[in-house]
PDBQT receptor file of N, H, CA, C and O in Angstrom, charges set to zero:
ATOM      1  N   UNK A   1      70.736  97.071  80.482  1.00  0.00    +0.000 N 
ATOM      2  CA  UNK A   1      71.586  96.652  79.410  1.00  0.00    +0.000 C 
ATOM      3  C   UNK A   1      72.268  95.353  79.818  1.00  0.00    +0.000 C 
ATOM      4  O   UNK A   1      72.360  95.035  81.004  1.00  0.00    +0.000 OA
ATOM      5  N   UNK A   2      72.738  94.615  78.836  1.00  0.00    +0.000 N 
ATOM      6  H   UNK A   2      72.663  94.873  77.873  1.00  0.00    +0.000 HD
ATOM      7  CA  UNK A   2      73.386  93.329  79.091  1.00  0.00    +0.000 C 
ATOM      8  C   UNK A   2      74.874  93.432  78.778  1.00  0.00    +0.000 C 
ATOM      9  O   UNK A   2      75.281  93.911  77.719  1.00  0.00    +0.000 OA
ATOM     10  N   UNK A   3      75.674  92.962  79.740  1.00  0.00    +0.000 N 
ATOM     11  H   UNK A   3      75.343  92.572  80.600  1.00  0.00    +0.000 HD
ATOM     12  CA  UNK A   3      77.123  92.908  79.567  1.00  0.00    +0.000 C 
ATOM     13  C   UNK A   3      77.586  91.480  79.876  1.00  0.00    +0.000 C 
ATOM     14  O   UNK A   3      76.808  90.660  80.366  1.00  0.00    +0.000 OA
ATOM     15  N   UNK A   4      78.834  91.197  79.590  1.00  0.00    +0.000 N 
ATOM     16  H   UNK A   4      79.466  91.862  79.193  1.00  0.00    +0.000 HD
ATOM     17  CA  UNK A   4      79.436  89.946  80.026  1.00  0.00    +0.000 C 
ATOM     18  C   UNK A   4      80.426  90.302  81.125  1.00  0.00    +0.000 C 
ATOM     19  O   UNK A   4      81.389  91.034  80.900  1.00  0.00    +0.000 OA
ATOM     20  N   UNK A   5      80.172  89.772  82.320  1.00  0.00    +0.000 N 
ATOM     21  H   UNK A   5      79.390  89.178  82.503  1.00  0.00    +0.000 HD
ATOM     22  CA  UNK A   5      80.992  90.068  83.482  1.00  0.00    +0.000 C 
ATOM     23  C   UNK A   5      81.638  88.783  83.970  1.00  0.00    +0.000 C 
ATOM     24  O   UNK A   5      80.949  87.857  84.398  1.00  0.00    +0.000 OA
ATOM     25  N   UNK A   6      82.951  88.729  83.905  1.00  0.00    +0.000 N 
ATOM     26  H   UNK A   6      83.510  89.481  83.558  1.00  0.00    +0.000 HD
ATOM     27  CA  UNK A   6      83.700  87.539  84.306  1.00  0.00    +0.000 C 
ATOM     28  C   UNK A   6      83.142  86.280  83.645  1.00  0.00    +0.000 C 
ATOM     29  O   UNK A   6      82.993  85.238  84.282  1.00  0.00    +0.000 OA
ATOM     30  N   UNK A   7      82.841  86.401  82.363  1.00  0.00    +0.000 N 
ATOM     31  H   UNK A   7      82.962  87.248  81.845  1.00  0.00    +0.000 HD
ATOM     32  CA  UNK A   7      82.390  85.259  81.569  1.00  0.00    +0.000 C 
ATOM     33  C   UNK A   7      80.914  84.935  81.656  1.00  0.00    +0.000 C 
ATOM     34  O   UNK A   7      80.460  83.986  81.017  1.00  0.00    +0.000 OA
ATOM     35  N   UNK A   8      80.147  85.698  82.429  1.00  0.00    +0.000 N 
ATOM     36  H   UNK A   8      80.516  86.469  82.947  1.00  0.00    +0.000 HD
ATOM     37  CA  UNK A   8      78.719  85.453  82.606  1.00  0.00    +0.000 C 
ATOM     38  C   UNK A   8      77.914  86.652  82.102  1.00  0.00    +0.000 C 
ATOM     39  O   UNK A   8      78.265  87.800  82.370  1.00  0.00    +0.000 OA
ATOM     40  N   UNK A   9      76.837  86.377  81.373  1.00  0.00    +0.000 N 
ATOM     41  H   UNK A   9      76.552  85.443  81.155  1.00  0.00    +0.000 HD
ATOM     42  CA  UNK A   9      75.936  87.454  80.958  1.00  0.00    +0.000 C 
ATOM     43  C   UNK A   9      75.262  88.023  82.196  1.00  0.00    +0.000 C 
ATOM     44  O   UNK A   9      74.845  87.281  83.085  1.00  0.00    +0.000 OA
ATOM     45  N   UNK A  10      75.160  89.341  82.245  1.00  0.00    +0.000 N 
ATOM     46  H   UNK A  10      75.499  89.944  81.523  1.00  0.00    +0.000 HD
ATOM     47  CA  UNK A  10      74.547  89.995  83.396  1.00  0.00    +0.000 C 
ATOM     48  C   UNK A  10      73.843  91.254  82.938  1.00  0.00    +0.000 C 
ATOM     49  O   UNK A  10      74.320  91.952  82.043  1.00  0.00    +0.000 OA
ATOM     50  N   UNK A  11      72.715  91.544  83.549  1.00  0.00    +0.000 N 
ATOM     51  H   UNK A  11      72.327  90.977  84.276  1.00  0.00    +0.000 HD
ATOM     52  CA  UNK A  11      71.971  92.761  83.268  1.00  0.00    +0.000 C 
ATOM     53  C   UNK A  11      72.339  93.797  84.325  1.00  0.00    +0.000 C 
ATOM     54  O   UNK A  11      72.308  93.516  85.523  1.00  0.00    +0.000 OA
ATOM     55  N   UNK A  12      72.687  94.989  83.869  1.00  0.00    +0.000 N 
ATOM     56  H   UNK A  12      72.713  95.217  82.895  1.00  0.00    +0.000 HD
ATOM     57  CA  UNK A  12      73.048  96.083  84.769  1.00  0.00    +0.000 C 
ATOM     58  C   UNK A  12      72.257  97.318  84.383  1.00  0.00    +0.000 C 
ATOM     59  O   UNK A  12      71.810  97.435  83.241  1.00  0.00    +0.000 OA
ATOM     60  N   UNK A  13      72.076  98.248  85.326  1.00  0.00    +0.000 N 
ATOM     61  H   UNK A  13      72.439  98.153  86.253  1.00  0.00    +0.000 HD
ATOM     62  CA  UNK A  13      71.355  99.475  85.003  1.00  0.00    +0.000 C 
ATOM     63  C   UNK A  13      72.083 100.296  83.945  1.00  0.00    +0.000 C 
ATOM     64  O   UNK A  13      73.312 100.275  83.873  1.00  0.00    +0.000 OA
ATOM     65  N   UNK A  14      71.333 101.007  83.136  1.00  0.00    +0.000 N 
ATOM     66  H   UNK A  14      70.335 101.024  83.194  1.00  0.00    +0.000 HD
ATOM     67  CA  UNK A  14      71.929 101.887  82.135  1.00  0.00    +0.000 C 
ATOM     68  C   UNK A  14      72.604 103.069  82.789  1.00  0.00    +0.000 C 
ATOM     69  O   UNK A  14      72.368 103.348  83.965  1.00  0.00    +0.000 OA
ATOM     70  N   UNK A  15      73.427 103.758  82.056  1.00  0.00    +0.000 N 
ATOM     71  H   UNK A  15      73.618 103.532  81.100  1.00  0.00    +0.000 HD
ATOM     72  CA  UNK A  15      74.166 104.956  82.476  1.00  0.00    +0.000 C 
ATOM     73  C   UNK A  15      75.022 104.723  83.725  1.00  0.00    +0.000 C 
ATOM     74  O   UNK A  15      75.125 105.600  84.582  1.00  0.00    +0.000 OA
ATOM     75  N   UNK A  16      75.629 103.553  83.824  1.00  0.00    +0.000 N 
ATOM     76  H   UNK A  16      75.546 102.840  83.128  1.00  0.00    +0.000 HD
ATOM     77  CA  UNK A  16      76.527 103.247  84.934  1.00  0.00    +0.000 C 
ATOM     78  C   UNK A  16      77.968 103.431  84.475  1.00  0.00    +0.000 C 
ATOM     79  O   UNK A  16      78.288 103.267  83.297  1.00  0.00    +0.000 OA
ATOM     80  N   UNK A  17      78.821 103.772  85.419  1.00  0.00    +0.000 N 
ATOM     81  H   UNK A  17      78.562 103.905  86.376  1.00  0.00    +0.000 HD
ATOM     82  CA  UNK A  17      80.256 103.809  85.157  1.00  0.00    +0.000 C 
ATOM     83  C   UNK A  17      80.874 102.532  85.728  1.00  0.00    +0.000 C 
ATOM     84  O   UNK A  17      80.204 101.767  86.421  1.00  0.00    +0.000 OA
ATOM     85  N   UNK A  18      82.129 102.313  85.439  1.00  0.00    +0.000 N 
ATOM     86  H   UNK A  18      82.674 102.935  84.876  1.00  0.00    +0.000 HD
ATOM     87  CA  UNK A  18      82.832 101.170  86.007  1.00  0.00    +0.000 C 
ATOM     88  C   UNK A  18      82.812 101.269  87.534  1.00  0.00    +0.000 C 
ATOM     89  O   UNK A  18      82.633 100.258  88.213  1.00  0.00    +0.000 OA
ATOM     90  N   UNK A  19      82.993 102.462  88.075  1.00  0.00    +0.000 N 
ATOM     91  H   UNK A  19      83.138 103.283  87.524  1.00  0.00    +0.000 HD
ATOM     92  CA  UNK A  19      82.964 102.659  89.520  1.00  0.00    +0.000 C 
ATOM     93  C   UNK A  19      81.609 102.262  90.101  1.00  0.00    +0.000 C 
ATOM     94  O   UNK A  19      81.552 101.616  91.147  1.00  0.00    +0.000 OA
ATOM     95  N   UNK A  20      80.512 102.642  89.431  1.00  0.00    +0.000 N 
ATOM     96  H   UNK A  20      80.558 103.167  88.581  1.00  0.00    +0.000 HD
ATOM     97  CA  UNK A  20      79.168 102.251  89.867  1.00  0.00    +0.000 C 
ATOM     98  C   UNK A  20      79.026 100.733  89.871  1.00  0.00    +0.000 C 
ATOM     99  O   UNK A  20      78.493 100.150  90.815  1.00  0.00    +0.000 OA
ATOM    100  N   UNK A  21      79.506 100.108  88.814  1.00  0.00    +0.000 N 
ATOM    101  H   UNK A  21      79.939 100.582  88.047  1.00  0.00    +0.000 HD
ATOM    102  CA  UNK A  21      79.420  98.657  88.693  1.00  0.00    +0.000 C 
ATOM    103  C   UNK A  21      80.184  97.981  89.823  1.00  0.00    +0.000 C 
ATOM    104  O   UNK A  21      79.689  97.032  90.431  1.00  0.00    +0.000 OA
ATOM    105  N   UNK A  22      81.391  98.468  90.106  1.00  0.00    +0.000 N 
ATOM    106  H   UNK A  22      81.794  99.239  89.612  1.00  0.00    +0.000 HD
ATOM    107  CA  UNK A  22      82.185  97.885  91.187  1.00  0.00    +0.000 C 
ATOM    108  C   UNK A  22      81.477  98.028  92.530  1.00  0.00    +0.000 C 
ATOM    109  O   UNK A  22      81.487  97.098  93.336  1.00  0.00    +0.000 OA
ATOM    110  N   UNK A  23      80.872  99.166  92.775  1.00  0.00    +0.000 N 
ATOM    111  H   UNK A  23      80.864  99.922  92.120  1.00  0.00    +0.000 HD
ATOM    112  CA  UNK A  23      80.139  99.379  94.027  1.00  0.00    +0.000 C 
ATOM    113  C   UNK A  23      78.966  98.423  94.131  1.00  0.00    +0.000 C 
ATOM    114  O   UNK A  23      78.724  97.856  95.197  1.00  0.00    +0.000 OA
ATOM    115  N   UNK A  24      78.229  98.235  93.033  1.00  0.00    +0.000 N 
ATOM    116  H   UNK A  24      78.426  98.696  92.168  1.00  0.00    +0.000 HD
ATOM    117  CA  UNK A  24      77.084  97.321  93.040  1.00  0.00    +0.000 C 
ATOM    118  C   UNK A  24      77.506  95.873  93.243  1.00  0.00    +0.000 C 
ATOM    119  O   UNK A  24      76.733  95.067  93.760  1.00  0.00    +0.000 OA
ATOM    120  N   UNK A  25      78.722  95.541  92.840  1.00  0.00    +0.000 N 
ATOM    121  H   UNK A  25      79.350  96.196  92.419  1.00  0.00    +0.000 HD
ATOM    122  CA  UNK A  25      79.234  94.177  92.997  1.00  0.00    +0.000 C 
ATOM    123  C   UNK A  25      79.882  93.950  94.356  1.00  0.00    +0.000 C 
ATOM    124  O   UNK A  25      80.301  92.834  94.661  1.00  0.00    +0.000 OA
ATOM    125  N   UNK A  26      79.970  95.002  95.183  1.00  0.00    +0.000 N 
ATOM    126  H   UNK A  26      79.630  95.909  94.935  1.00  0.00    +0.000 HD
ATOM    127  CA  UNK A  26      80.574  94.870  96.498  1.00  0.00    +0.000 C 
ATOM    128  C   UNK A  26      82.081  95.076  96.516  1.00  0.00    +0.000 C 
ATOM    129  O   UNK A  26      82.741  94.726  97.494  1.00  0.00    +0.000 OA
ATOM    130  N   UNK A  27      82.633  95.640  95.443  1.00  0.00    +0.000 N 
ATOM    131  H   UNK A  27      82.097  95.925  94.648  1.00  0.00    +0.000 HD
ATOM    132  CA  UNK A  27      84.069  95.875  95.359  1.00  0.00    +0.000 C 
ATOM    133  C   UNK A  27      84.451  97.317  95.679  1.00  0.00    +0.000 C 
ATOM    134  O   UNK A  27      85.615  97.691  95.535  1.00  0.00    +0.000 OA
ATOM    135  N   UNK A  28      83.500  98.124  96.106  1.00  0.00    +0.000 N 
ATOM    136  H   UNK A  28      82.554  97.820  96.223  1.00  0.00    +0.000 HD
ATOM    137  CA  UNK A  28      83.788  99.524  96.381  1.00  0.00    +0.000 C 
ATOM    138  C   UNK A  28      84.930  99.682  97.370  1.00  0.00    +0.000 C 
ATOM    139  O   UNK A  28      84.873  99.133  98.470  1.00  0.00    +0.000 OA
ATOM    140  N   UNK A  29      85.968 100.425  96.996  1.00  0.00    +0.000 N 
ATOM    141  H   UNK A  29      86.014 100.871  96.102  1.00  0.00    +0.000 HD
ATOM    142  CA  UNK A  29      87.099 100.674  97.868  1.00  0.00    +0.000 C 
ATOM    143  C   UNK A  29      88.113  99.547  97.958  1.00  0.00    +0.000 C 
ATOM    144  O   UNK A  29      89.142  99.701  98.616  1.00  0.00    +0.000 OA
ATOM    145  N   UNK A  30      87.848  98.412  97.310  1.00  0.00    +0.000 N 
ATOM    146  H   UNK A  30      87.012  98.286  96.775  1.00  0.00    +0.000 HD
ATOM    147  CA  UNK A  30      88.782  97.290  97.346  1.00  0.00    +0.000 C 
ATOM    148  C   UNK A  30      89.721  97.355  96.145  1.00  0.00    +0.000 C 
ATOM    149  O   UNK A  30      89.344  97.842  95.079  1.00  0.00    +0.000 OA
ATOM    150  N   UNK A  31      90.945  96.861  96.324  1.00  0.00    +0.000 N 
ATOM    151  H   UNK A  31      91.251  96.465  97.190  1.00  0.00    +0.000 HD
ATOM    152  CA  UNK A  31      91.869  96.866  95.182  1.00  0.00    +0.000 C 
ATOM    153  C   UNK A  31      91.472  95.806  94.155  1.00  0.00    +0.000 C 
ATOM    154  O   UNK A  31      91.414  94.616  94.462  1.00  0.00    +0.000 OA
ATOM    155  N   UNK A  32      91.202  96.259  92.937  1.00  0.00    +0.000 N 
ATOM    156  H   UNK A  32      91.249  97.226  92.688  1.00  0.00    +0.000 HD
ATOM    157  CA  UNK A  32      90.801  95.350  91.858  1.00  0.00    +0.000 C 
ATOM    158  C   UNK A  32      91.510  95.748  90.570  1.00  0.00    +0.000 C 
ATOM    159  O   UNK A  32      91.960  96.882  90.406  1.00  0.00    +0.000 OA
ATOM    160  N   UNK A  33      91.592  94.800  89.680  1.00  0.00    +0.000 N 
ATOM    161  H   UNK A  33      91.226  93.879  89.812  1.00  0.00    +0.000 HD
ATOM    162  CA  UNK A  33      92.039  95.061  88.316  1.00  0.00    +0.000 C 
ATOM    163  C   UNK A  33      90.813  94.903  87.432  1.00  0.00    +0.000 C 
ATOM    164  O   UNK A  33      90.096  93.907  87.535  1.00  0.00    +0.000 OA
ATOM    165  N   UNK A  34      90.567  95.875  86.567  1.00  0.00    +0.000 N 
ATOM    166  H   UNK A  34      91.149  96.684  86.483  1.00  0.00    +0.000 HD
ATOM    167  CA  UNK A  34      89.415  95.840  85.677  1.00  0.00    +0.000 C 
ATOM    168  C   UNK A  34      89.903  95.849  84.236  1.00  0.00    +0.000 C 
ATOM    169  O   UNK A  34      90.726  96.672  83.837  1.00  0.00    +0.000 OA
ATOM    170  N   UNK A  35      89.369  94.910  83.473  1.00  0.00    +0.000 N 
ATOM    171  H   UNK A  35      88.700  94.241  83.797  1.00  0.00    +0.000 HD
ATOM    172  CA  UNK A  35      89.651  94.864  82.041  1.00  0.00    +0.000 C 
ATOM    173  C   UNK A  35      88.327  95.091  81.316  1.00  0.00    +0.000 C 
ATOM    174  O   UNK A  35      87.346  94.389  81.563  1.00  0.00    +0.000 OA
ATOM    175  N   UNK A  36      88.308  96.065  80.432  1.00  0.00    +0.000 N 
ATOM    176  H   UNK A  36      89.105  96.636  80.232  1.00  0.00    +0.000 HD
ATOM    177  CA  UNK A  36      87.112  96.404  79.665  1.00  0.00    +0.000 C 
ATOM    178  C   UNK A  36      87.408  96.141  78.199  1.00  0.00    +0.000 C 
ATOM    179  O   UNK A  36      88.262  96.790  77.595  1.00  0.00    +0.000 OA
ATOM    180  N   UNK A  37      86.694  95.188  77.644  1.00  0.00    +0.000 N 
ATOM    181  H   UNK A  37      86.000  94.662  78.135  1.00  0.00    +0.000 HD
ATOM    182  CA  UNK A  37      86.884  94.830  76.234  1.00  0.00    +0.000 C 
ATOM    183  C   UNK A  37      88.361  94.584  75.910  1.00  0.00    +0.000 C 
ATOM    184  O   UNK A  37      88.893  95.077  74.916  1.00  0.00    +0.000 OA
ATOM    185  N   UNK A  38      88.997  93.810  76.779  1.00  0.00    +0.000 N 
ATOM    186  H   UNK A  38      88.565  93.409  77.587  1.00  0.00    +0.000 HD
ATOM    187  CA  UNK A  38      90.385  93.360  76.636  1.00  0.00    +0.000 C 
ATOM    188  C   UNK A  38      91.426  94.463  76.829  1.00  0.00    +0.000 C 
ATOM    189  O   UNK A  38      92.585  94.296  76.450  1.00  0.00    +0.000 OA
ATOM    190  N   UNK A  39      91.017  95.585  77.413  1.00  0.00    +0.000 N 
ATOM    191  H   UNK A  39      90.075  95.721  77.720  1.00  0.00    +0.000 HD
ATOM    192  CA  UNK A  39      91.929  96.686  77.713  1.00  0.00    +0.000 C 
ATOM    193  C   UNK A  39      91.898  96.945  79.219  1.00  0.00    +0.000 C 
ATOM    194  O   UNK A  39      90.832  97.187  79.787  1.00  0.00    +0.000 OA
ATOM    195  N   UNK A  40      93.056  96.895  79.860  1.00  0.00    +0.000 N 
ATOM    196  H   UNK A  40      93.921  96.699  79.399  1.00  0.00    +0.000 HD
ATOM    197  CA  UNK A  40      93.134  97.176  81.293  1.00  0.00    +0.000 C 
ATOM    198  C   UNK A  40      92.848  98.651  81.548  1.00  0.00    +0.000 C 
ATOM    199  O   UNK A  40      93.293  99.524  80.803  1.00  0.00    +0.000 OA
ATOM    200  N   UNK A  41      92.101  98.908  82.608  1.00  0.00    +0.000 N 
ATOM    201  H   UNK A  41      91.739  98.199  83.213  1.00  0.00    +0.000 HD
ATOM    202  CA  UNK A  41      91.799 100.284  82.998  1.00  0.00    +0.000 C 
ATOM    203  C   UNK A  41      92.632 100.662  84.209  1.00  0.00    +0.000 C 
ATOM    204  O   UNK A  41      92.888  99.838  85.087  1.00  0.00    +0.000 OA
ATOM    205  N   UNK A  42      93.048 101.909  84.243  1.00  0.00    +0.000 N 
ATOM    206  H   UNK A  42      92.841 102.579  83.530  1.00  0.00    +0.000 HD
ATOM    207  CA  UNK A  42      93.710 102.440  85.429  1.00  0.00    +0.000 C 
ATOM    208  C   UNK A  42      92.638 102.763  86.474  1.00  0.00    +0.000 C 
ATOM    209  O   UNK A  42      91.526 103.144  86.111  1.00  0.00    +0.000 OA
ATOM    210  N   UNK A  43      92.951 102.619  87.759  1.00  0.00    +0.000 N 
ATOM    211  H   UNK A  43      93.855 102.309  88.054  1.00  0.00    +0.000 HD
ATOM    212  CA  UNK A  43      91.952 102.930  88.790  1.00  0.00    +0.000 C 
ATOM    213  C   UNK A  43      91.364 104.339  88.661  1.00  0.00    +0.000 C 
ATOM    214  O   UNK A  43      90.188 104.546  88.956  1.00  0.00    +0.000 OA
ATOM    215  N   UNK A  44      92.169 105.297  88.225  1.00  0.00    +0.000 N 
ATOM    216  H   UNK A  44      93.125 105.128  87.985  1.00  0.00    +0.000 HD
ATOM    217  CA  UNK A  44      91.648 106.672  88.095  1.00  0.00    +0.000 C 
ATOM    218  C   UNK A  44      90.615 106.800  86.979  1.00  0.00    +0.000 C 
ATOM    219  O   UNK A  44      89.899 107.800  86.921  1.00  0.00    +0.000 OA
ATOM    220  N   UNK A  45      90.523 105.812  86.095  1.00  0.00    +0.000 N 
ATOM    221  H   UNK A  45      91.105 105.000  86.142  1.00  0.00    +0.000 HD
ATOM    222  CA  UNK A  45      89.552 105.841  85.005  1.00  0.00    +0.000 C 
ATOM    223  C   UNK A  45      88.184 105.278  85.402  1.00  0.00    +0.000 C 
ATOM    224  O   UNK A  45      87.198 105.504  84.700  1.00  0.00    +0.000 OA
ATOM    225  N   UNK A  46      88.117 104.561  86.498  1.00  0.00    +0.000 N 
ATOM    226  H   UNK A  46      88.918 104.378  87.067  1.00  0.00    +0.000 HD
ATOM    227  CA  UNK A  46      86.881 103.865  86.877  1.00  0.00    +0.000 C 
ATOM    228  C   UNK A  46      85.669 104.789  86.992  1.00  0.00    +0.000 C 
ATOM    229  O   UNK A  46      84.559 104.402  86.627  1.00  0.00    +0.000 OA
ATOM    230  N   UNK A  47      85.875 105.991  87.491  1.00  0.00    +0.000 N 
ATOM    231  H   UNK A  47      86.777 106.305  87.787  1.00  0.00    +0.000 HD
ATOM    232  CA  UNK A  47      84.747 106.918  87.694  1.00  0.00    +0.000 C 
ATOM    233  C   UNK A  47      84.264 107.567  86.401  1.00  0.00    +0.000 C 
ATOM    234  O   UNK A  47      83.135 108.054  86.342  1.00  0.00    +0.000 OA
ATOM    235  N   UNK A  48      85.100 107.579  85.369  1.00  0.00    +0.000 N 
ATOM    236  H   UNK A  48      86.017 107.183  85.417  1.00  0.00    +0.000 HD
ATOM    237  CA  UNK A  48      84.716 108.299  84.149  1.00  0.00    +0.000 C 
ATOM    238  C   UNK A  48      84.381 107.392  82.963  1.00  0.00    +0.000 C 
ATOM    239  O   UNK A  48      83.824 107.863  81.971  1.00  0.00    +0.000 OA
ATOM    240  N   UNK A  49      84.709 106.112  83.047  1.00  0.00    +0.000 N 
ATOM    241  H   UNK A  49      85.161 105.729  83.852  1.00  0.00    +0.000 HD
ATOM    242  CA  UNK A  49      84.464 105.211  81.919  1.00  0.00    +0.000 C 
ATOM    243  C   UNK A  49      83.061 104.599  82.048  1.00  0.00    +0.000 C 
ATOM    244  O   UNK A  49      82.760 103.937  83.041  1.00  0.00    +0.000 OA
ATOM    245  N   UNK A  50      82.212 104.822  81.048  1.00  0.00    +0.000 N 
ATOM    246  H   UNK A  50      82.456 105.360  80.242  1.00  0.00    +0.000 HD
ATOM    247  CA  UNK A  50      80.850 104.268  81.112  1.00  0.00    +0.000 C 
ATOM    248  C   UNK A  50      80.826 102.782  80.755  1.00  0.00    +0.000 C 
ATOM    249  O   UNK A  50      81.683 102.276  80.031  1.00  0.00    +0.000 OA
ATOM    250  N   UNK A  51      79.822 102.115  81.285  1.00  0.00    +0.000 N 
ATOM    251  H   UNK A  51      79.125 102.527  81.873  1.00  0.00    +0.000 HD
ATOM    252  CA  UNK A  51      79.535 100.734  80.899  1.00  0.00    +0.000 C 
ATOM    253  C   UNK A  51      78.520 100.803  79.771  1.00  0.00    +0.000 C 
ATOM    254  O   UNK A  51      77.492 101.468  79.904  1.00  0.00    +0.000 OA
ATOM    255  N   UNK A  52      78.791 100.126  78.663  1.00  0.00    +0.000 N 
ATOM    256  H   UNK A  52      79.626  99.586  78.554  1.00  0.00    +0.000 HD
ATOM    257  CA  UNK A  52      77.917 100.158  77.495  1.00  0.00    +0.000 C 
ATOM    258  C   UNK A  52      77.367  98.781  77.174  1.00  0.00    +0.000 C 
ATOM    259  O   UNK A  52      77.953  97.765  77.548  1.00  0.00    +0.000 OA
ATOM    260  N   UNK A  53      76.258  98.754  76.492  1.00  0.00    +0.000 N 
ATOM    261  H   UNK A  53      75.782  99.579  76.189  1.00  0.00    +0.000 HD
ATOM    262  CA  UNK A  53      75.630  97.510  76.039  1.00  0.00    +0.000 C 
ATOM    263  C   UNK A  53      76.666  96.638  75.332  1.00  0.00    +0.000 C 
ATOM    264  O   UNK A  53      77.385  97.102  74.447  1.00  0.00    +0.000 OA
ATOM    265  N   UNK A  54      76.732  95.377  75.734  1.00  0.00    +0.000 N 
ATOM    266  H   UNK A  54      76.148  95.000  76.453  1.00  0.00    +0.000 HD
ATOM    267  CA  UNK A  54      77.601  94.416  75.081  1.00  0.00    +0.000 C 
ATOM    268  C   UNK A  54      79.042  94.404  75.554  1.00  0.00    +0.000 C 
ATOM    269  O   UNK A  54      79.842  93.606  75.066  1.00  0.00    +0.000 OA
ATOM    270  N   UNK A  55      79.391  95.279  76.500  1.00  0.00    +0.000 N 
ATOM    271  H   UNK A  55      78.740  95.927  76.896  1.00  0.00    +0.000 HD
ATOM    272  CA  UNK A  55      80.763  95.294  77.005  1.00  0.00    +0.000 C 
ATOM    273  C   UNK A  55      81.133  93.958  77.631  1.00  0.00    +0.000 C 
ATOM    274  O   UNK A  55      80.288  93.260  78.192  1.00  0.00    +0.000 OA
ATOM    275  N   UNK A  56      82.411  93.618  77.522  1.00  0.00    +0.000 N 
ATOM    276  H   UNK A  56      83.097  94.185  77.066  1.00  0.00    +0.000 HD
ATOM    277  CA  UNK A  56      82.967  92.431  78.173  1.00  0.00    +0.000 C 
ATOM    278  C   UNK A  56      83.907  92.952  79.249  1.00  0.00    +0.000 C 
ATOM    279  O   UNK A  56      84.911  93.600  78.954  1.00  0.00    +0.000 OA
ATOM    280  N   UNK A  57      83.569  92.658  80.504  1.00  0.00    +0.000 N 
ATOM    281  H   UNK A  57      82.753  92.131  80.744  1.00  0.00    +0.000 HD
ATOM    282  CA  UNK A  57      84.309  93.200  81.641  1.00  0.00    +0.000 C 
ATOM    283  C   UNK A  57      84.807  92.050  82.505  1.00  0.00    +0.000 C 
ATOM    284  O   UNK A  57      84.065  91.121  82.825  1.00  0.00    +0.000 OA
ATOM    285  N   UNK A  58      86.070  92.135  82.869  1.00  0.00    +0.000 N 
ATOM    286  H   UNK A  58      86.672  92.890  82.608  1.00  0.00    +0.000 HD
ATOM    287  CA  UNK A  58      86.666  91.178  83.795  1.00  0.00    +0.000 C 
ATOM    288  C   UNK A  58      87.103  91.955  85.026  1.00  0.00    +0.000 C 
ATOM    289  O   UNK A  58      87.761  92.989  84.910  1.00  0.00    +0.000 OA
ATOM    290  N   UNK A  59      86.739  91.461  86.208  1.00  0.00    +0.000 N 
ATOM    291  H   UNK A  59      86.204  90.621  86.302  1.00  0.00    +0.000 HD
ATOM    292  CA  UNK A  59      87.126  92.088  87.457  1.00  0.00    +0.000 C 
ATOM    293  C   UNK A  59      87.862  91.039  88.289  1.00  0.00    +0.000 C 
ATOM    294  O   UNK A  59      87.343  89.953  88.546  1.00  0.00    +0.000 OA
ATOM    295  N   UNK A  60      89.077  91.384  88.703  1.00  0.00    +0.000 N 
ATOM    296  H   UNK A  60      89.499  92.266  88.495  1.00  0.00    +0.000 HD
ATOM    297  CA  UNK A  60      89.880  90.489  89.530  1.00  0.00    +0.000 C 
ATOM    298  C   UNK A  60      90.264  91.246  90.788  1.00  0.00    +0.000 C 
ATOM    299  O   UNK A  60      90.837  92.333  90.726  1.00  0.00    +0.000 OA
ATOM    300  N   UNK A  61      89.936  90.650  91.942  1.00  0.00    +0.000 N 
ATOM    301  H   UNK A  61      89.470  89.766  91.992  1.00  0.00    +0.000 HD
ATOM    302  CA  UNK A  61      90.308  91.269  93.201  1.00  0.00    +0.000 C 
ATOM    303  C   UNK A  61      91.755  90.950  93.523  1.00  0.00    +0.000 C 
ATOM    304  O   UNK A  61      92.200  89.810  93.391  1.00  0.00    +0.000 OA
ATOM    305  N   UNK A  62      92.481  91.969  93.945  1.00  0.00    +0.000 N 
ATOM    306  H   UNK A  62      92.120  92.895  94.052  1.00  0.00    +0.000 HD
ATOM    307  CA  UNK A  62      93.881  91.803  94.313  1.00  0.00    +0.000 C 
ATOM    308  C   UNK A  62      93.936  91.390  95.775  1.00  0.00    +0.000 C 
ATOM    309  O   UNK A  62      93.377  92.066  96.638  1.00  0.00    +0.000 OA
ATOM    310  N   UNK A  63      94.606  90.286  96.052  1.00  0.00    +0.000 N 
ATOM    311  H   UNK A  63      95.060  89.736  95.350  1.00  0.00    +0.000 HD
ATOM    312  CA  UNK A  63      94.765  89.837  97.432  1.00  0.00    +0.000 C 
ATOM    313  C   UNK A  63      96.240  89.584  97.699  1.00  0.00    +0.000 C 
ATOM    314  O   UNK A  63      97.025  89.332  96.785  1.00  0.00    +0.000 OA
ATOM    315  N   UNK A  64      96.587  89.655  98.954  1.00  0.00    +0.000 N 
ATOM    316  H   UNK A  64      95.949  89.859  99.696  1.00  0.00    +0.000 HD
ATOM    317  CA  UNK A  64      97.965  89.373  99.367  1.00  0.00    +0.000 C 
ATOM    318  C   UNK A  64      97.927  88.349 100.482  1.00  0.00    +0.000 C 
ATOM    319  O   UNK A  64      96.964  88.278 101.245  1.00  0.00    +0.000 OA
ATOM    320  N   UNK A  65      98.934  87.591 100.566  1.00  0.00    +0.000 N 
ATOM    321  H   UNK A  65      99.717  87.649  99.946  1.00  0.00    +0.000 HD
ATOM    322  CA  UNK A  65      98.990  86.596 101.620  1.00  0.00    +0.000 C 
ATOM    323  C   UNK A  65     100.268  85.810 101.525  1.00  0.00    +0.000 C 
ATOM    324  O   UNK A  65     101.078  85.996 100.618  1.00  0.00    +0.000 OA
ATOM    325  N   UNK A  66     100.426  84.939 102.471  1.00  0.00    +0.000 N 
ATOM    326  H   UNK A  66      99.768  84.788 103.208  1.00  0.00    +0.000 HD
ATOM    327  CA  UNK A  66     101.679  84.211 102.485  1.00  0.00    +0.000 C 
ATOM    328  C   UNK A  66     101.532  82.744 102.495  1.00  0.00    +0.000 C 
ATOM    329  O   UNK A  66     102.530  82.023 102.507  1.00  0.00    +0.000 OA
TER     330      UNK A  66
């Protein structure tokens, strides 16, 4: 299926969850903010929210520093 990820069209496997997508992108276990179709998701939702055809997803990694 095709989604828009951080402004770029991308093909991802069907029947994936947000958690699956994050793992495939190398963000597994890292603190991130995920927005799905302009709605922020809570981290506890990542495992249960499916990725669907045409979704617009923004992923921002949280970093700290001085």
